[in-house]
TITORKOL-865596 format. One record per atom (N, C-alpha, C): residue in one letter; chain; atom name; x, z, y. Coordinates in pm, whole numbers. Atoms other than C-alpha are relative to their C-alpha. Layout:
R  residu  chaine  atome      px      pz      py
R       A       A     CA       X       Z       Y
...
This chain:
R  residu  chaine  atome      px      pz      py
R       M       A      N     149      31      -7
R       M       A     CA    7340    1237    8967
R       M       A      C     -69     102    -104
R       P       A      N      50    -101      85
R       P       A     CA    7138    1554    8768
R       P       A      C     -62     -45    -119
R       N       A      N      45      36     147
R       N       A     CA    7088    1527    8389
R       N       A      C    -165      43      17
R       E       A      N     149     -36      25
R       E       A     CA    6718    1541    8260
R       E       A      C     -67     140       1
R       A       A      N       1    -142      62
R       A       A     CA    6746    1891    8141
R       A       A      C     -22      87     174
R       V       A      N      42     -98    -141
R       V       A     CA    6791    2006    8497
R       V       A      C     -72     -22      95
R       Q       A      N     101      -7     -80
R       Q       A     CA    6536    1791    8638
R       Q       A      C    -118      64     -53
R       S       A      N      72     -28      53
R       S       A     CA    6327    1922    8418
R       S       A      C     -57     178      58
R       R       A      N     -63     -73     -77
R       R       A     CA    6436    2239    8533
R       R       A      C     -95      34     126
R       V       A      N      51      26    -144
R       V       A     CA    6354    2176    8884
R       V       A      C    -186     -48      19
R       E       A      N     160      38     -41
R       E       A     CA    6035    2042    8857
R       E       A      C     -87     147    -100
R       K       A      N     134    -133      56
R       K       A     CA    5874    2373    8629
R       K       A      C      46      82     103
R       T       A      N      -7    -136     -80
R       T       A     CA    6034    2629    8865
R       T       A      C     -56     -74     171
R       L       A      N      60      40     -84
R       L       A     CA    5896    2411    9163
R       L       A      C    -132       5     -30
R       S       A      N     125      18      31
R       S       A     CA    5581    2384    9003
R       S       A      C     -70     157      18
R       L       A      N     -25    -117     -30
R       L       A     CA    5593    2780    9019
R       L       A      C     -36      69     161
R       V       A      N      14     -47    -133
R       V       A     CA    5563    2791    9374
R       V       A      C    -127     -29      64
R       P       A      N     203      10     -38
R       P       A     CA    5176    2873    9512
R       P       A      C      24     -62     150
R       E       A      N      16      19    -110
R       E       A     CA    5057    2695    9756
R       E       A      C     -42      77     125
R       G       A      N      50     -90    -133
R       G       A     CA    5081    2833   10144
R       G       A      C     164      93      -9
R       Q       A      N    -112     -89      18
R       Q       A     CA    5447    2957   10035
R       Q       A      C     136    -129      -2
R       V       A      N    -154      63      -1
R       V       A     CA    5836    2797   10059
R       V       A      C      79      32     -72
R       I       A      N    -122     -34      81
R       I       A     CA    6141    2823    9875
R       I       A      C      96     -60      78
R       S       A      N    -146      40     -78
R       S       A     CA    6486    2760   10019
R       S       A      C      89     -87    -160
R       Y       A      N     -45      57     101
R       Y       A     CA    6718    2531    9803
R       Y       A      C     115      60     -59
R       A       A      N     -94    -103      54
R       A       A     CA    6978    2820    9733
R       A       A      C    -105      86     -95
R       L       A      N      48     -35     127
R       L       A     CA    6696    2999    9552
R       L       A      C     -85     -76    -112
R       L       A      N      57     127      95
R       L       A     CA    6551    2711    9384
R       L       A      C      99     -36    -134
R       A       A      N    -124     -48      75
R       A       A     CA    6920    2692    9230
R       A       A      C      -9      69     -47
R       D       A      N      -6     -85      87
R       D       A     CA    6918    3020    9137
R       D       A      C    -144      37     -83
R       L       A      N     112     -42     103
R       L       A     CA    6588    3078    8975
R       L       A      C      10    -136     -87
R       C       A      N     -12      99      57
R       C       A     CA    6683    2742    8791
R       C       A      C     100      14     -92
R       G       A      N    -142     -18      72
R       G       A     CA    7003    2901    8634
R       G       A      C     110     -72      44
R       L       A      N    -130      83     -63
R       L       A     CA    7223    2700    8850
R       L       A      C      30      90     145
R       P       A      N     -37     -57    -146
R       P       A     CA    7331    2953    9161
R       P       A      C     127     -88      51
R       G       A      N    -109      75     -45
R       G       A     CA    7557    2810    9379
R       G       A      C     -22    -131      27
R       R       A      N       4     116      30
R       R       A     CA    7400    2467    9328
R       R       A      C    -128     -50     110
R       A       A      N      87      74    -129
R       A       A     CA    7175    2385    9698
R       A       A      C      -9    -113     -34
R       R       A      N      -6     108      27
R       R       A     CA    7305    2094    9684
R       R       A      C     -64    -116     -64
R       M       A      N      15      97     129
R       M       A     CA    7254    1937    9362
R       M       A      C    -207      68      25
R       M       A      N     106      12      11
R       M       A     CA    6900    2055    9438
R       M       A      C    -118    -103      86
R       G       A      N      -6      94     -42
R       G       A     CA    6869    1815    9687
R       G       A      C      15    -155     -65
R       K       A      N      -8      83      93
R       K       A     CA    6969    1566    9493
R       K       A      C    -117     -30     -95
R       C       A      N     133     -21     106
R       C       A     CA    6708    1641    9213
R       C       A      C    -112     -43      52
R       L       A      N     109      -2    -100
R       L       A     CA    6432    1665    9471
R       L       A      C     -26    -191      26
R       R       A      N     -24     147     -45
R       R       A     CA    6565    1268    9582
R       R       A      C     -76     -89    -114
R       E       A      N      25     104     135
R       E       A     CA    6486    1136    9185
R       E       A      C    -159      52     -60
R       I       A      N     111     -94      75
R       I       A     CA    6194    1411    9119
R       I       A      C    -147    -105       5
R       N       A      N     147     103     -24
R       N       A     CA    5838    1288    9058
R       N       A      C     -66      64      92
R       A       A      N      57     -16    -139
R       A       A     CA    5628    1209    9370
R       A       A      C    -114     117     -46
R       D       A      N     140     -59     -22
R       D       A     CA    5330    1443    9262
R       D       A      C      95     165     -13
R       C       A      N     -48    -117      16
R       C       A     CA    5595    1744    9238
R       C       A      C     -37      60     185
R       H       A      N      18    -113    -137
R       H       A     CA    5573    2031    9560
R       H       A      C     116     -28      82
R       W       A      N    -111     -28     -32
R       W       A     CA    5890    1898    9706
R       W       A      C     -18      53     166
R       H       A      N      29     -59    -171
R       H       A     CA    5760    1988   10083
R       H       A      C      18     141       9
R       R       A      N     -12    -135      -8
R       R       A     CA    5783    2322    9977
R       R       A      C     165      77      26
R       V       A      N    -108     -90      38
R       V       A     CA    6162    2368    9941
R       V       A      C      70     -70     122
R       L       A      N     -63     -40    -160
R       L       A     CA    6339    2440   10304
R       L       A      C     138     -14       8
R       R       A      N    -135     -11     -17
R       R       A     CA    6689    2491   10414
R       R       A      C     -17     162     -40
R       A       A      N      18    -190      24
R       A       A     CA    6761    2904   10372
R       A       A      C     -51      54     148
R       D       A      N      63     -62     -45
R       D       A     CA    6714    2935   10708
R       D       A      C    -155     -82      78
R       G       A      N     136      32       5
R       G       A     CA    6391    2784   10699
R       G       A      C     -39    -149      88
R       K       A      N     -22     163     -79
R       K       A     CA    6459    2449   10870
R       K       A      C     -65     -86    -110
R       I       A      N     -11     134      93
R       I       A     CA    6324    2090   10724
R       I       A      C     158     -52      21
R       A       A      N    -148      75      -7
R       A       A     CA    6644    1953   10623
R       A       A      C     -16    -138      79
R       F       A      N       2     154     -34
R       F       A     CA    6531    1592   10739
R       F       A      C     -11      42     141
R       P       A      N     -32     -26    -135
R       P       A     CA    6627    1542   11085
R       P       A      C    -131     -23      84
R       A       A      N     123     -24     -74
R       A       A     CA    6360    1642   11330
R       A       A      C     -51    -151      68
R       G       A      N      59      81     -82
R       G       A     CA    6119    1373   11461
R       G       A      C     -13    -107    -151
R       S       A      N     -14     129      75
R       S       A     CA    6183    1145   11140
R       S       A      C    -138      -8    -101
R       D       A      N     123      11      66
R       D       A     CA    5918    1010   10888
R       D       A      C     -15     118     -94
R       K       A      N      -2    -113     113
R       K       A     CA    6001    1247   10609
R       K       A      C     -50      99      42
R       A       A      N      26    -139     -54
R       A       A     CA    6026    1552   10828
R       A       A      C    -153      11      42
R       N       A      N     146     -32     -46
R       N       A     CA    5650    1494   11000
R       N       A      C     -30       4    -114
R       E       A      N      62       4     112
R       E       A     CA    5565    1417   10639
R       E       A      C     -12     175     -50
R       Q       A      N     -31    -158      56
R       Q       A     CA    5688    1767   10515
R       Q       A      C    -109      90      91
R       R       A      N      27     -28     -70
R       R       A     CA    5590    1891   10830
R       R       A      C    -184      36     -35
R       E       A      N     151      -2      -5
R       E       A     CA    5202    1816   10801
R       E       A      C     -36      42    -149
R       R       A      N      90     -34     150
R       R       A     CA    5161    1872   10411
R       R       A      C      33     160       0
R       L       A      N      -9    -130      55
R       L       A     CA    5310    2221   10437
R       L       A      C    -112      65     129
R       A       A      N     142     -17     -56
R       A       A     CA    5008    2274   10730
R       A       A      C    -114     -16     -43
R       E       A      N     127      34      46
R       E       A     CA    4766    2173   10555
R       E       A      C     -19      87    -118
R       E       A      N      49    -132     118
R       E       A     CA    4881    2444   10302
R       E       A      C     -26     141     113
R       G       A      N      12    -131     -64
R       G       A     CA    4840    2688   10587
R       G       A      C     117      64      34
R       V       A      N    -132     -47      -8
R       V       A     CA    5241    2746   10648
R       V       A      C       0     -77     169
R       V       A      N     -52      20    -163
R       V       A     CA    5325    2760   11005
R       V       A      C      97     -54      16
R       V       A      N    -107      51     -39
R       V       A     CA    5556    2513   11129
R       V       A      C      45      14     131
R       K       A      N     -50     -15    -152
R       K       A     CA    5750    2583   11482
R       K       A      C     108     -62       0
R       N       A      N    -115      11     -73
R       N       A     CA    5992    2376   11615
R       N       A      C      56     -77    -157
R       Y       A      N     -48      34     142
R       Y       A     CA    6030    2230   11241
R       Y       A      C      89      69     -86
R       R       A      N      -9    -121      82
R       R       A     CA    6104    2590   11103
R       R       A      C     -94      83     -68
R       V       A      N     160     -43      85
R       V       A     CA    5893    2779   10877
R       V       A      C      74     177     -11
R       N       A      N     -51    -160      30
R       N       A     CA    5929    3173   10886
R       N       A      C      33      60    -122
R       M       A      N     -18     -23     124
R       M       A     CA    6087    3256   10554
R       M       A      C     -48     151     -36
R       T       A      N      26     -61      23
R       T       A     CA    6024    3585   10584
R       T       A      C    -132      38     -48
R       K       A      N     133      37      -6
R       K       A     CA    5644    3539   10618
R       K       A      C     -54     -88    -132
R       F       A      N      27      94     104
R       F       A     CA    5609    3241   10389
R       F       A      C      69     -24     -90
R       G       A      N    -101      26     106
R       G       A     CA    5875    3262   10163
R       G       A      C     -23      40    -153
R       W       A      N      68     -51     178
R       W       A     CA    5767    3279    9807
R       W       A      C     149      98     -92
R       K       A      N     -56     -96      91
R       K       A     CA    5927    3579    9614
R       K       A      C     -46      53    -161
R       P       A      N      57      -4     119
R       P       A     CA    5849    3540    9241
R       P       A      C     -33     143     -13
R       D       A      N      -9    -148      15
R       D       A     CA    5744    3870    9082
R       D       A      C      65     -15    -133
R       L       A      N     -76     -24     136
R       L       A     CA    5917    4004    8762
R       L       A      C     -50     -72    -142
R       H       A      N      44     114      87
R       H       A     CA    5678    3850    8551
R       H       A      C      25    -158     -27
R       T       A      N      18     137       5
R       T       A     CA    5719    3514    8668
R       T       A      C     197     -40     -29
R       I       A      N    -193      30      -6
R       I       A     CA    6149    3549    8653
R       I       A      C       2      44    -150
R       L       A      N      -6     -20     129
R       L       A     CA    6122    3716    8294
R       L       A      C     -59     -82    -109
R       V       A      N      91      44      80
R       V       A     CA    5838    3519    8115
R       V       A      C      -4    -168      28
R       E       A      N      50     134     -59
R       E       A     CA    5769    3162    8320
R       E       A      C     148    -105       8
R       L       A      N     -84      71     -71
R       L       A     CA    6104    3071    8466
R       L       A      C      82     -66    -127
R       E       A      N    -112      25     118
R       E       A     CA    6357    2864    8205
R       E       A      C     142       0      38
R       Y       A      N    -160      39      -8
R       Y       A     CA    6717    2919    8178
R       Y       A      C     103     -33     -66
């Protein structure tokens, strides 16, 4: 179970991802100062505040991590679609919709 400091960093970093864009578990971990800890991000998201934008986190290949057709996968797909993210076969084009933080965000807004 991730500690409160890690949870806080994940929530803060995820709050910076703009509406209509997505982030991979691996990039989220990197930006939280936890490189190589993509699986930890999944554990954090299970326990995180329900108001966070968990639906913006996808696998590195753009696929929704939940089983296709499951309630959670459908909820994530619907929430992304409401933000204008195109989801095709439970997959998002990461080149088009993937968040790439600018230098200011990386240096000033992220907590390491």
